[in-house]
C-alpha positions as CSV (number, residue, x, y, z in Angstrom):
1,M,103.6,82.7,120.2
2,K,105.0,85.4,118.8
3,I,102.7,87.6,116.5
4,F,104.1,89.7,113.9
5,G,101.8,92.2,111.6
6,L,101.0,95.0,109.5
7,I,99.8,98.4,110.2
8,G,98.2,100.6,107.2
9,F,94.9,101.5,105.6
10,P,93.8,100.0,103.4
11,L,95.8,96.8,103.1
12,G,93.9,95.2,100.6
13,H,97.3,96.0,97.9
14,S,99.4,94.4,100.3
15,F,101.5,91.2,99.8
16,S,103.6,91.5,103.0
17,K,101.3,88.7,104.9
18,S,102.1,85.8,102.3
19,I,105.9,87.0,102.2
20,F,106.1,86.9,106.2
21,D,103.7,83.7,106.2
22,K,106.3,82.0,104.5
23,K,109.3,83.3,106.2
24,I,107.5,81.9,109.4
25,A,106.9,78.4,107.9
26,E,110.3,78.2,106.7
27,S,111.8,79.2,110.1
28,G,109.7,76.7,112.2
29,L,109.1,79.5,114.8
30,N,105.9,79.6,116.8
31,A,104.5,82.7,115.4
32,K,101.4,84.2,113.1
33,F,101.4,87.1,110.9
34,Q,98.2,89.4,111.0
35,N,97.1,92.5,109.0
36,F,95.8,95.1,111.3
37,E,93.7,97.6,109.2
38,L,93.7,100.9,111.1
39,P,91.5,103.9,109.9
40,D,93.3,106.2,112.3
41,I,96.7,106.1,113.7
42,N,95.2,107.1,116.9
43,L,94.2,103.6,117.4
44,F,97.5,102.4,117.3
45,P,97.8,102.5,121.3
46,S,94.8,100.2,121.6
47,L,96.0,97.9,119.1
48,L,99.3,97.4,121.2
49,S,97.1,96.9,124.6
50,N,95.1,94.1,122.6
51,N,97.8,92.0,121.4
52,I,100.0,91.5,124.2
53,G,102.2,89.0,122.2
54,L,103.2,91.4,119.3
55,A,107.2,91.2,118.5
56,G,107.1,93.0,115.6
57,I,105.1,95.3,113.1
58,A,105.7,96.4,109.5
59,V,104.1,99.8,108.7
60,T,102.8,101.1,105.2
61,I,100.8,103.9,103.8
62,P,99.6,106.4,105.3
63,Y,101.4,106.0,108.8
64,K,105.0,105.6,108.0
65,K,105.5,109.2,109.7
66,T,102.4,109.7,111.9
67,V,103.7,106.3,113.9
68,I,106.7,108.0,115.0
69,P,105.3,109.7,118.0
70,Y,103.8,106.6,119.4
71,L,107.4,105.1,119.6
72,E,109.7,104.8,122.4
73,E,113.0,104.7,120.5
74,L,114.4,105.4,117.1
75,D,117.0,103.4,115.1
76,L,119.6,105.9,113.2
77,S,118.1,104.7,110.0
78,A,114.5,105.9,111.0
79,S,115.6,109.2,112.7
80,E,117.7,110.3,109.7
81,T,114.8,109.4,107.1
82,G,112.0,110.7,109.3
83,A,110.0,107.6,108.5
84,V,109.2,104.1,110.0
85,N,108.3,101.0,108.1
86,C,109.3,98.3,110.9
87,I,108.7,98.5,114.7
88,K,110.1,95.7,116.8
89,F,109.3,95.4,120.5
90,S,112.2,94.5,122.8
91,K,112.5,94.5,126.5
92,G,109.4,96.3,126.9
93,K,110.5,99.0,124.5
94,S,109.0,100.0,120.8
95,I,111.8,100.8,118.5
96,G,111.3,102.2,114.9
97,Y,113.5,101.3,112.0
98,N,113.4,102.2,108.5
99,T,114.4,99.3,106.1
100,D,112.6,100.9,103.2
101,A,115.8,102.7,102.7
102,A,118.2,99.5,102.7
103,G,115.5,97.9,100.3
104,F,115.5,100.9,97.9
105,K,119.3,101.0,97.6
106,K,119.6,97.1,96.9
107,S,116.8,97.4,94.4
108,F,118.3,100.8,92.7
109,D,121.6,99.5,92.8
110,L,120.6,96.8,90.3
111,I,119.4,99.7,87.7
112,K,122.0,99.8,85.0
113,S,122.3,103.6,84.1
114,E,125.4,105.8,83.5
115,K,123.4,109.0,84.8
116,K,121.6,108.4,88.2
117,R,119.9,111.5,88.0
118,C,116.4,111.3,89.3
119,L,113.0,112.8,89.9
120,V,111.4,111.7,92.9
121,L,107.6,111.8,92.8
122,G,106.0,112.4,96.2
123,T,106.9,113.6,99.8
124,G,105.6,110.6,102.0
125,G,107.4,108.4,103.9
126,A,108.7,106.2,101.1
127,S,110.1,109.2,99.4
128,N,112.1,109.8,102.7
129,A,113.6,106.8,102.3
130,V,114.3,107.0,98.6
131,R,115.8,110.6,99.0
132,Y,117.9,109.5,102.0
133,I,119.6,107.1,100.0
134,L,120.1,109.2,97.0
135,K,121.6,112.0,99.1
136,N,124.1,109.4,100.7
137,E,125.1,108.4,97.2
138,N,125.5,111.7,95.9
139,A,123.1,111.6,93.4
140,D,121.5,114.4,91.7
141,Y,117.6,114.6,92.3
142,L,114.6,116.8,92.4
143,T,111.5,116.2,94.4
144,V,108.2,116.9,92.6
145,S,105.1,117.6,94.9
146,R,101.8,118.6,94.8
147,S,102.2,121.0,97.7
148,N,103.2,124.5,97.6
149,D,106.7,124.1,99.2
150,K,109.7,126.3,97.7
151,N,111.9,122.8,98.3
152,F,110.2,120.8,95.9
153,I,109.3,121.7,92.1
154,P,105.4,121.3,90.9
155,Y,104.3,118.8,88.5
156,S,103.5,121.6,86.0
157,N,107.2,122.2,85.9
158,I,108.0,118.9,84.1
159,N,108.8,119.4,80.6
160,S,110.9,117.5,78.1
161,Q,114.2,119.0,79.0
162,L,113.9,118.0,82.6
163,L,113.0,114.7,81.6
164,K,116.0,114.6,79.6
165,N,118.3,116.1,82.2
166,F,116.7,113.7,85.2
167,P,116.1,110.4,83.2
168,I,115.2,108.4,86.1
169,V,111.6,108.9,87.4
170,I,110.7,107.2,91.1
171,N,107.2,107.4,91.9
172,C,107.0,107.3,95.6
173,T,103.2,107.8,95.7
174,P,100.3,105.5,96.0
175,L,98.9,106.4,92.6
176,G,98.0,103.3,90.4
177,M,98.1,101.1,93.6
178,F,95.2,98.1,93.8
179,P,92.3,99.0,93.5
180,N,92.9,102.4,91.9
181,I,95.0,100.7,89.2
182,Y,94.1,103.5,86.4
183,S,95.4,106.4,88.3
184,L,98.9,107.7,87.6
185,P,101.2,110.7,88.3
186,P,100.4,113.6,86.2
187,L,103.2,113.8,84.0
188,P,103.9,114.9,80.3
189,Y,104.4,111.2,79.3
190,K,104.7,112.3,75.6
191,Y,108.3,113.4,76.3
192,L,109.3,110.3,77.5
193,T,112.2,108.6,75.3
194,T,114.2,105.2,75.2
195,E,116.7,107.0,77.7
196,N,114.1,107.3,80.7
197,I,113.9,104.6,83.2
198,L,110.7,104.5,85.2
199,F,110.8,102.9,88.7
200,D,107.4,102.5,90.5
201,L,107.6,101.6,94.3
202,V,104.0,100.2,93.5
203,Y,104.0,96.3,93.3
204,N,100.3,95.6,92.8
205,P,99.3,95.6,90.1
206,P,102.8,94.3,88.8
207,V,102.7,96.5,85.9
208,T,101.1,99.8,86.7
209,A,99.5,102.7,84.5
210,F,102.7,104.8,85.1
211,M,105.1,101.8,83.8
212,K,103.0,101.2,80.8
213,E,103.2,104.9,79.9
214,G,107.0,104.1,79.9
215,I,106.6,100.9,78.0
216,L,104.5,102.6,75.3
217,R,107.6,104.8,74.6
218,G,110.6,102.3,75.1
219,C,111.4,103.3,78.2
220,I,113.1,100.6,80.9
221,V,110.6,100.1,83.7
222,K,110.6,98.5,87.1
223,N,108.2,97.8,89.7
224,G,108.7,97.9,93.8
225,L,108.4,94.1,94.3
226,E,111.9,93.6,94.3
227,M,112.2,96.4,96.8
228,L,109.5,95.0,99.2
229,N,111.4,91.5,99.2
230,F,114.3,93.4,100.2
231,Q,113.0,95.4,103.2
232,A,111.0,92.5,104.1
233,D,114.6,90.6,104.6
234,E,115.7,93.2,106.7
235,N,112.5,93.4,108.9
236,W,112.8,89.7,109.7
237,K,116.3,90.0,110.3
238,I,115.5,92.9,113.1
239,W,112.3,91.1,114.5
240,T,114.3,88.1,115.1
241,S,117.4,89.0,116.2
242,A,118.5,88.4,119.8
243,V,118.7,92.3,120.7
């Protein structure tokens, strides 16, 4: 029996198990999917040694970057984004991939907007994938971070003019994710208008506190469920391919 799984901490918010349980049932594959909550990424090697039948692992917060040193090989998608959300075990090797990028691209392409100019909130693994796609598509974007880094802008710099110039705001942070459903990025929401689009990569709850602020002001809003399903499709293709 093949074993597929998900690592992260915590995992109470995740829909991945139900998605992959369905894929396994539809495929007729002799396999199962398990959630592996890891309170520390240093436990990853023992997870592998205790689960010999592992064929693939999905990776979520907070290990998309820190899992990389434990892998033997990176696909181009992972090496260029600097983040891994999909691992395949093939011919005795662990290979890291980034399917968040492909999932985000498919979902982002469905946004109808003349000006795809974006504020990207956060600098974690999901943000890496988002910025990778925006850069490849020559989209204008600014990265917003709480860290004191000259390459990013602080939240305190966001004002009405910036929200006008960069109308699409993409939340790549876990703020608002279940169970902390009342948290949200520290933005001046009063400056949002009907010209703004709020894209939250969080999908549980389906309408986040971030999205609610946009709805109150007539913004178009979108959650991350579509992206999750797109990247899960990509994971499944990688895990079940012959290579």
